[in-house]
C-alpha positions as CSV (number, residue, x, y, z in Angstrom):
1,M,2.3,-26.5,17.7
2,K,1.0,-24.5,14.6
3,P,3.8,-22.3,12.7
4,K,3.3,-18.9,13.0
5,N,3.8,-18.3,9.0
6,L,5.2,-20.1,5.7
7,K,8.7,-19.5,6.3
8,E,8.4,-21.7,10.3
9,A,6.3,-24.2,8.4
10,L,8.9,-24.8,5.7
11,K,11.9,-25.1,8.0
12,N,12.1,-28.7,7.8
13,E,11.0,-28.7,3.8
14,L,13.9,-26.3,2.8
15,S,17.4,-25.7,3.2
16,K,18.7,-22.6,4.9
17,K,20.0,-21.6,1.6
18,E,16.3,-22.3,0.1
19,I,14.4,-20.2,3.0
20,Q,16.3,-17.1,1.9
21,Y,14.9,-17.2,-1.2
22,L,11.3,-17.8,-0.3
23,I,8.9,-14.6,-0.8
24,S,6.4,-15.7,1.7
25,S,4.2,-12.8,1.3
26,Y,1.6,-13.1,-1.5
27,D,-1.8,-12.0,-2.4
28,M,-5.5,-13.6,-1.9
29,V,-8.5,-12.9,-4.2
30,G,-11.3,-14.5,-2.9
31,D,-10.0,-18.0,-1.7
32,I,-7.1,-18.4,-4.4
33,A,-3.2,-17.5,-3.1
34,I,-1.3,-16.1,-5.9
35,I,2.3,-16.7,-5.1
36,E,5.7,-15.9,-6.5
37,V,8.1,-18.6,-7.2
38,P,11.7,-17.6,-7.6
39,Y,13.8,-19.7,-10.0
40,E,15.9,-21.2,-7.6
41,L,12.7,-22.7,-5.7
42,E,10.9,-24.1,-8.6
43,K,11.7,-27.9,-7.7
44,K,9.9,-26.9,-4.4
45,E,6.9,-25.1,-5.6
46,A,4.6,-28.2,-5.4
47,V,5.9,-28.5,-1.5
48,I,5.8,-24.6,-1.1
49,A,1.8,-24.7,-2.4
50,D,0.9,-27.4,-0.3
51,T,2.2,-26.0,2.8
52,L,0.6,-22.8,2.4
53,L,-2.9,-24.5,1.8
54,K,-2.7,-26.8,5.1
55,L,-1.5,-23.4,6.8
56,H,-4.9,-21.5,5.8
57,K,-8.2,-23.0,6.1
58,N,-9.3,-19.6,3.7
59,I,-7.3,-21.0,1.0
60,N,-8.5,-23.5,-1.9
61,V,-6.4,-23.1,-4.9
62,V,-2.6,-22.0,-4.6
63,V,-1.3,-20.7,-8.2
64,K,1.9,-19.0,-9.3
65,K,2.7,-15.8,-11.6
66,T,4.0,-17.0,-14.8
67,S,4.1,-13.9,-17.1
68,E,3.7,-10.3,-16.3
69,H,0.8,-8.3,-17.4
70,K,0.6,-8.0,-21.2
71,G,-1.5,-6.7,-24.4
72,V,-4.4,-4.2,-24.3
73,F,-6.2,-6.0,-21.5
74,R,-3.6,-6.1,-19.1
75,L,-3.8,-9.9,-18.5
76,Q,-1.6,-12.2,-16.5
77,K,-0.7,-15.7,-16.7
78,Y,-0.8,-18.2,-13.7
79,K,-0.2,-22.1,-13.1
80,V,-2.4,-24.0,-10.3
81,I,0.2,-25.8,-8.0
82,A,-1.9,-27.0,-5.4
83,G,-5.6,-27.3,-4.3
84,E,-8.7,-27.2,-6.3
85,K,-7.7,-26.9,-10.5
86,R,-9.4,-24.0,-11.0
87,K,-9.0,-19.7,-12.0
88,K,-12.5,-18.7,-11.0
89,T,-13.2,-17.2,-7.5
90,E,-15.5,-15.1,-6.0
91,Y,-14.0,-11.7,-4.0
92,V,-15.9,-9.6,-1.4
93,E,-15.2,-6.0,-0.8
94,S,-16.9,-2.9,1.0
95,G,-20.0,-4.9,0.9
96,V,-20.1,-6.4,-2.6
97,R,-19.3,-9.8,-4.3
98,M,-17.6,-10.1,-7.4
99,R,-17.2,-13.4,-9.6
100,F,-14.8,-13.7,-12.3
101,N,-11.6,-15.7,-13.4
102,I,-8.3,-14.0,-12.6
103,E,-6.6,-15.2,-15.8
104,R,-8.9,-14.0,-18.2
105,V,-9.7,-10.3,-16.5
106,Y,-7.1,-7.7,-14.8
107,F,-8.0,-7.1,-11.3
108,S,-6.3,-5.5,-8.4
109,T,-7.3,-6.4,-4.7
110,R,-4.6,-3.6,-3.9
111,F,-6.9,-1.4,-5.3
112,G,-9.8,-1.6,-2.9
113,T,-9.2,1.1,-0.3
114,E,-9.0,3.5,-3.2
115,R,-12.4,2.3,-4.8
116,L,-13.9,2.9,-1.0
117,R,-12.4,6.2,-0.9
118,I,-13.9,7.4,-4.4
119,A,-17.0,6.0,-3.4
120,R,-16.6,8.2,0.0
121,L,-16.4,11.2,-2.4
122,V,-19.4,10.7,-4.2
123,K,-22.3,13.5,-3.4
124,Q,-26.0,12.4,-3.3
125,D,-27.7,12.2,-6.8
126,E,-24.2,12.3,-8.5
127,D,-23.7,10.9,-12.2
128,V,-20.8,8.8,-12.4
129,L,-18.7,7.4,-15.2
130,V,-15.8,4.6,-14.6
131,M,-14.0,4.4,-17.6
132,F,-12.0,1.2,-18.2
133,S,-14.7,-0.6,-15.5
134,G,-13.4,-4.1,-15.6
135,V,-15.5,-6.6,-13.9
136,A,-17.2,-3.6,-12.4
137,P,-15.7,-3.2,-8.9
138,F,-15.3,0.7,-8.8
139,P,-19.2,0.7,-10.1
140,L,-20.4,-1.7,-7.3
141,V,-18.6,-0.2,-4.6
142,I,-19.7,3.3,-5.6
143,A,-23.3,2.1,-5.8
144,R,-23.1,0.2,-2.2
145,N,-21.3,2.8,-0.5
146,S,-22.7,6.3,-2.0
147,D,-25.8,8.1,-2.7
148,A,-24.9,8.2,-6.5
149,K,-28.0,8.5,-8.8
150,E,-26.2,6.4,-11.9
151,I,-22.6,4.7,-12.3
152,Y,-21.7,4.2,-15.9
153,G,-18.8,2.0,-16.7
154,I,-17.0,1.1,-19.9
155,E,-14.9,-1.8,-20.5
156,I,-13.3,-2.8,-23.7
157,N,-12.5,-6.6,-22.7
158,P,-15.4,-8.3,-23.6
159,V,-14.8,-11.4,-20.7
160,A,-14.3,-8.7,-18.1
161,H,-17.5,-6.8,-19.8
162,K,-19.7,-10.1,-19.3
163,Y,-18.6,-10.5,-15.4
164,G,-19.4,-7.2,-14.8
165,L,-23.2,-7.8,-15.9
166,E,-22.8,-10.8,-13.8
167,N,-21.9,-9.4,-10.6
168,V,-24.4,-6.0,-11.2
169,K,-26.9,-8.8,-10.8
170,L,-25.2,-10.5,-7.8
171,N,-25.5,-7.5,-6.1
172,K,-29.1,-6.2,-7.3
173,M,-27.6,-3.0,-8.6
174,E,-29.3,-3.4,-12.0
175,D,-31.4,0.0,-11.3
176,K,-28.4,2.3,-10.3
177,I,-25.2,0.6,-12.6
178,K,-25.4,0.7,-16.5
179,L,-22.3,-0.8,-18.4
180,Y,-21.0,-0.6,-21.8
181,E,-18.5,-2.9,-23.7
182,G,-16.5,-1.2,-26.2
183,D,-13.6,1.3,-26.6
184,V,-14.0,4.5,-24.4
185,R,-13.3,6.4,-27.3
186,M,-16.3,5.1,-29.0
187,I,-18.7,4.6,-26.3
188,V,-18.4,7.7,-24.6
189,P,-19.7,10.0,-27.5
190,T,-22.4,7.8,-27.7
191,L,-23.9,8.3,-24.3
192,R,-24.8,12.0,-24.8
193,K,-24.6,12.3,-21.1
194,K,-22.1,14.3,-19.0
195,F,-20.7,13.3,-15.7
196,D,-20.8,14.9,-12.3
197,R,-17.2,12.8,-11.8
198,V,-15.3,10.8,-14.2
199,V,-13.0,7.8,-12.5
200,M,-9.7,7.0,-14.9
201,P,-8.4,3.5,-13.5
202,L,-5.8,2.9,-15.7
203,P,-2.6,3.9,-14.5
204,K,-0.6,2.6,-17.5
205,G,-1.5,5.3,-20.6
206,G,-4.4,6.7,-19.2
207,E,-3.3,10.2,-20.5
208,S,-4.2,9.2,-23.8
209,F,-7.8,9.5,-22.4
210,L,-7.7,12.5,-20.5
211,D,-9.3,14.5,-23.4
212,M,-12.3,12.0,-23.7
213,A,-12.7,12.4,-19.6
214,L,-12.7,16.4,-20.4
215,K,-15.5,16.0,-22.5
216,A,-17.6,13.8,-20.5
217,V,-17.1,15.7,-17.0
218,K,-19.9,18.4,-16.2
219,G,-18.7,22.0,-15.3
220,N,-17.7,21.9,-11.8
221,G,-17.2,18.3,-12.0
222,V,-14.1,16.0,-10.9
223,V,-11.9,13.7,-12.5
224,H,-9.8,11.3,-10.8
225,F,-6.9,10.4,-13.3
226,Y,-4.4,7.6,-12.3
227,D,-1.0,7.2,-13.3
228,F,2.3,5.2,-12.4
229,L,5.3,7.7,-11.4
230,H,8.4,7.6,-9.6
231,V,8.3,9.3,-6.3
232,D,10.2,11.7,-7.4
233,D,8.6,12.9,-10.7
234,F,5.1,13.0,-9.2
235,S,4.8,16.4,-10.7
236,L,4.2,14.7,-14.0
237,A,0.9,14.0,-13.3
238,K,-0.1,17.3,-12.6
239,K,1.5,18.5,-16.0
240,K,-0.7,16.0,-18.0
241,I,-3.6,17.4,-16.5
242,R,-2.2,21.0,-17.3
243,E,-1.4,20.2,-20.6
244,A,-4.7,18.3,-21.2
245,C,-6.8,21.0,-19.8
246,K,-5.1,23.8,-21.8
247,K,-5.6,21.3,-25.3
248,A,-9.4,21.3,-24.0
249,G,-9.8,24.6,-23.3
250,K,-10.6,23.7,-19.7
251,R,-9.8,25.7,-16.1
252,Y,-9.2,23.3,-13.4
253,K,-7.8,23.2,-9.9
254,T,-6.1,20.1,-8.4
255,Q,-7.9,18.9,-5.1
256,R,-5.3,16.6,-4.2
257,L,-2.3,14.1,-4.9
258,V,-2.7,10.4,-3.3
259,K,-0.7,7.5,-3.2
260,C,-3.0,4.3,-3.4
261,G,-0.2,1.7,-4.5
262,Q,3.2,0.5,-4.8
263,Q,4.0,-1.0,-8.3
264,K,7.7,-1.4,-7.4
265,P,10.3,0.2,-5.0
266,Y,9.9,4.3,-5.5
267,V,7.1,3.5,-7.9
268,Y,3.5,4.1,-6.9
269,R,0.3,4.3,-8.3
270,I,-1.1,8.1,-7.6
271,C,-4.6,9.0,-8.0
272,L,-4.6,12.9,-8.9
273,D,-8.4,14.5,-8.0
274,V,-9.4,17.2,-10.1
275,K,-12.1,19.8,-10.2
276,V,-12.5,21.0,-13.5
277,Y,-14.4,23.9,-14.9
278,D,-15.9,25.1,-18.2
């Protein structure tokens, strides 16, 4: 009989004590499984990875995290421990296909539900700006699942920008999506355009770009501001918006605050949807 899960599949390979250390949950990006291997199980990582590979036919590569997200590009290191020797994959979400190397770009599958939520808020003929657009998941999901007029994306990581351009072509979205490589602060003024909706999917440090978002959004437009906050500190997001709008001389109204992912116990990725008036 086929084992129901990884823990059951490893019961003859790991001791009872080792099983206690096993982290059986993992992330899937395309056909790549990303696992965490505790220090206590490092000598058994190959066994764990091979077992996972045999257990699920949709997995062709197993990697383990070897670092936290670091640097301006928020990149993370991985080690291939089973399956094909590659870190590039194709990921499908909300009707779009995206190809990228998981080690050379920042990408979160856990943002998928939120990307679709934003797309469903977009009204007909809206112009949308996505700051920090990465390999273009937000622009692509919005283009596929809304009647937006145009979606602009800005990304500072040249590798992510290149994959974004490839993904726009892959999905035949060249007529709706325009991508720009560079720093948001440098690119936004050159666009000479204002947007009905500005999306800011940078939960860590995104508040330092609120001034640019407020310059880019039209009167009666919407800004989607993301932050990482402890469950007791959600009001800090509203404080950041209040201070930025006051400095920019803008009136605003908070539409909703949405929890859209958990970073660690009691710490959530939140989105504050804000209507901005001149």
